[in-house]
SEMARDO-273266 format. One record per residue (C-alpha): residue in three letters; z, y, x. Coordinates in steps of 0.5 Angstrom, whole numbers, plus 500, padded with zeros to 3 digits. Each point is the difference from the previous one (the first is absolute). Example, Ala and Ser with C-alpha at 12.3 -4.5 7.8 and 13.67 -1.06 7.14 Angstrom:
BEGIN
Ala516491525
Ser498507502
//
This chain:
BEGIN
Unk063750246
Unk497506497
Unk506501495
Unk503502507
Unk496506501
Unk503504494
Unk507499503
Unk497501507
Unk497507497
Unk506502497
Unk504498506
Unk496504505
Unk499506495
Unk508501500
Unk500499507
Unk495506500
Unk505504496
Unk507498504
Unk497502507
Unk500507499
Unk506500495
Unk504498506
Unk497505505
Unk502505494
Unk507498500
Unk501499508
Unk502507503
Unk497500506
Unk494496503
Unk494501505
Unk493502498
Unk497494503
Unk505496496
Unk498503493
Unk492500502
Unk501492501
Unk504500493
Unk495504497
Unk494495503
Unk504494498
Unk501503493
Unk493501499
Unk498494503
Unk504496494
Unk497504495
Unk493498503
Unk502492500
Unk503501493
Unk494503497
Unk496494504
Unk504495497
Unk498503493
Unk493500502
Unk500492502
Unk504498494
Unk495504495
Unk494496504
Unk504494499
Unk500501492
Unk492502501
Unk499494504
Unk503495494
Unk496504495
Unk507503497
Unk497506497
Unk505501495
Unk505501505
Unk496504504
Unk499505494
Unk507500498
Unk503501507
Unk495505503
Unk503507496
Unk507498502
Unk498498507
Unk496507501
Unk506504498
Unk505496504
Unk496500506
Unk499508499
Unk508501499
Unk501496506
Unk495504505
Unk502507497
Unk508498501
Unk499497507
Unk496506502
Unk505505497
Unk506496503
Unk496500507
Unk498507500
Unk508502499
Unk502496506
Unk494503504
Unk503507498
Unk507498501
Unk498497507
Unk496507502
Unk506504498
Unk505496504
Unk496500506
Unk500508499
Unk507501500
//
């Protein structure tokens, strides 16, 4: 069961990026829809990171210290990339939403 946390984390991370990309490709959308999309995208980032924390806690609970030490560097890097890209994409969606409402 705990192995599924990594797959779930990857899934929610991809959803967090796909939602703003869909809004960026769409020609017209309302400001309310874009705000909901941004909110859902950031919630997906949070869920993805939570799954990784739960998996790390599982590794600690079973005393698999070598796995913890081997994966923490790449986990921090991947989480940072996920968060930075999601924030950037959602910022672009917010900017596009504001521009569309001004026109």
